[in-house]
C-alpha positions, -999 to 999 in steps of 0.1 A, spaced: -192 -353 438 -159 -367 427 -134 -339 430 -111 -348 401 -120 -324 372 -127 -340 339 -102 -318 320 -74 -328 343 -84 -364 342 -85 -365 304 -51 -348 302 -37 -375 324 -54 -401 303 -37 -389 271 -10 -415 275 -37 -442 278 -55 -428 248 -24 -428 226 -17 -464 236 -51 -475 221 -56 -480 184 -85 -464 167 -103 -497 164 -103 -502 201 -114 -466 209 -143 -470 185 -152 -503 200 -152 -487 235 -175 -459 223 -198 -483 205 -201 -505 236 -209 -476 259 -235 -463 235 -249 -498 231 -253 -501 269 -270 -467 271 -294 -474 242 -303 -508 255 -311 -494 289 -333 -467 275 -351 -492 253 -355 -515 283 -372 -487 303 -396 -481 274 -405 -518 272 -409 -520 309 -434 -491 308 -453 -511 281 -455 -541 303 -432 -562 281 -406 -565 308 -417 -576 343 -402 -578 378 -375 -554 389 -354 -534 364 -322 -517 376 -307 -494 349 -270 -488 344 -274 -454 328 -245 -431 339 -222 -460 349 -213 -472 314 -176 -462 317 -172 -486 346 -180 -518 329 -166 -509 295 -133 -495 309 -128 -523 335 -136 -553 313 -118 -540 282 -85 -552 296 -96 -585 312 -83 -618 297 -106 -647 287 -95 -667 318 -106 -638 341 -139 -645 358 -165 -617 363 -192 -614 390 -215 -585 396 -246 -575 414 -282 -570 402 -274 -539 380 -259 -562 355 -271 -554 320 -241 -532 311 -216 -557 327 -232 -585 307 -226 -566 274 -191 -556 284 -185 -593 292 -194 -602 256 -231 -612 257 -249 -599 226 -275 -573 231 -302 -595 216 -296 -622 242 -297 -596 270 -330 -581 256 -345 -616 252 -337 -624 288 -352 -591 300 -384 -602 282 -383 -637 297 -378 -655 264 -363 -689 259 -335 -674 237 -323 -652 266 -289 -654 282 -304 -674 311 -331 -691 290 -357 -667 302 -355 -679 338 -333 -653 353 -346 -619 341 -330 -586 347 -310 -595 378 -296 -629 368 -279 -625 334 -250 -650 330 -229 -668 305 -204 -693 318 -188 -698 284 -178 -661 285 -166 -665 321 -194 -641 332 -207 -658 363 -237 -636 366 -256 -609 384 -269 -616 419 -301 -601 434 -291 -605 471 -268 -577 480 -232 -590 485 -242 -627 481 -218 -631 452 -187 -620 470 -181 -653 489 -187 -671 455 -160 -649 439 -136 -657 467 -143 -694 462 -137 -692 425 -104 -674 430 -95 -700 456 -102 -728 431 -81 -711 404 -52 -708 429 -56 -744 440 -55 -757 404 -27 -733 394 -49 -716 368 -38 -680 358 -72 -662 359 -81 -633 381 -116 -630 395 -132 -596 390 -160 -590 415 -181 -559 412 -205 -546 438 -222 -514 450 -213 -491 479 -242 -505 499 -226 -539 499 -197 -527 519 -217 -525 551 -227 -562 553 -211 -594 565 -205 -610 531 -182 -581 522 -160 -583 553 -158 -620 553 -148 -622 517 -122 -594 519 -107 -609 550 -104 -644 536 -90 -631 503 -61 -616 522 -56 -645 546 -54 -669 517 -38 -646 491 -65 -650 465 -63 -634 430 -94 -612 433 -100 -577 420 -127 -563 443 -144 -534 425 -168 -512 444 -190 -492 420 -197 -463 443 -227 -446 427 -234 -426 458 -265 -444 469 -275 -478 484 -311 -478 471 -323 -445 485 -297 -440 512 -267 -418 505 -232 -430 513 -226 -404 541 -258 -416 559 -249 -452 558 -211 -455 561 -187 -443 587 -162 -434 559 -171 -417 527 -143 -434 507 -152 -471 504 -115 -480 497 -108 -472 533 -126 -503 543 -99 -524 527 -73 -508 550 -86 -529 579 -74 -560 560 -41 -544 549 -53 -547 513 -38 -524 487 -64 -501 473 -71 -470 452 -99 -448 439 -106 -437 403 -130 -415 385 -157 -438 371 -171 -412 347 -139 -414 327 -136 -446 307 -99 -441 300 -91 -436 337 -111 -467 345 -93 -487 319 -58 -476 330 -67 -484 367 -79 -518 356 -47 -525 337 -26 -515 367 -46 -534 393 -49 -566 373 -12 -565 366 -5 -561 403 -27 -591 411 -11 -613 384 24 -604 396 17 -608 433 -11 -633 435 -29 -612 461 -62 -592 461 -67 -555 454 -95 -532 462 -105 -506 435 -132 -480 443 -148 -466 411 -167 -434 418 -197 -431 395 -233 -421 395 -266 -435 383 -287 -410 364 -319 -430 369 -335 -442 401 -325 -473 420 -351 -492 399 -380 -484 376 -403 -480 406 -381 -455 424 -398 -421 430 -364 -406 437 -375 -384 466 -341 -388 484 -321 -366 460 -324 -332 444 -327 -328 407 -299 -302 408 -275 -330 420 -284 -352 391 -280 -324 367 -246 -316 381 -234 -352 376 -249 -353 341 -225 -326 331 -198 -353 334 -218 -378 313 -192 -405 306 -204 -410 270 -208 -373 261 -174 -364 276 -156 -393 258 -173 -383 225 -162 -347 229 -126 -358 237 -124 -381 207 -136 -353 184 -115 -325 200 -83 -346 198 -90 -355 161 -93 -392 166 -127 -393 150 -150 -367 135 -185 -360 148 -199 -375 117 -180 -407 121 -193 -411 157 -228 -403 146 -226 -431 121 -215 -454 148 -245 -443 169 -268 -452 140 -253 -487 139 -260 -490 176 -296 -479 170 -301 -506 143 -285 -532 166 -310 -523 194 -339 -524 169 -328 -559 158 -324 -570 194 -359 -560 203 -373 -577 171 -353 -609 181 -367 -608 216 -403 -602 207 -402 -629 181 -386 -654 204 -407 -681 221 -415 -682 258 -399 -710 278 -421 -742 277 -436 -754 311 -412 -783 312 -382 -759 313 -390 -754 350 -375 -788 357 -343 -782 336 -310 -768 347 -317 -776 384 -286 -796 389 -252 -789 373 -240 -816 349 -207 -833 355 
């Protein structure tokens, strides 16, 4: 488990907390709750047979997407892997469009054709979730290269899991990003497991950031259960990339409270381990801190949670009442338009 105690981390984050206005803090809290509630409802709908295919939940990792993307600029591109629902919301996709996509409806973010692992919205500069492990990393490098070639100011933010750090796509992409000085923020969401295999059983090093050392890439590690720490790290690393025009590797240590996917029996980890990590629930801890520091009262946050509950109810109603894609939609969006 991540060794940085929450109390110490939150004390260090007080500066970041004071730098935020109340509106932004409440927005962060709302977004994290929204991600959690959407995932819980998605699991329920999956069990009812209303969502098919694979379903990888982001429960426990909410602080990563919310903290990281809260400081990105509109011109910054975002790529992620298949555990993408929370990243989609943090990128600006409305919950109703995420839910509709999960249910395969024509009103979904990807018109009902992508499902859980392929949410995307190019207009929001969210270039999608990708089902094949690490396959999006060369694409992110290519996007960053295009921005540099055109002289555009954006940074490409590429998120991936710890399991992706052991494959060729990862090493090729990191290497070229250093060789060509590409403006990429490589973000490893280290949730301790690649499917059912723990980090220590699959990787020669336990800290994923060490793998960036082989390419002389600057790197750091942050507590991914602390939304303010993630946000501060994102500010610092994005500023570094904008100033230097070179890549940076950020390892965010987090934990998924649910299985790898809905069909995961979770025989590879003990319940005591999960319970220990749940003590550092990113939402619960952020809520406690906001109340203890007097930023918001418990009643104010409870009202915000009620707003989220209604938003999720409306998202489900929207998705269930939306039409299925027509058969002819199979032949649409095959080629990109000029």
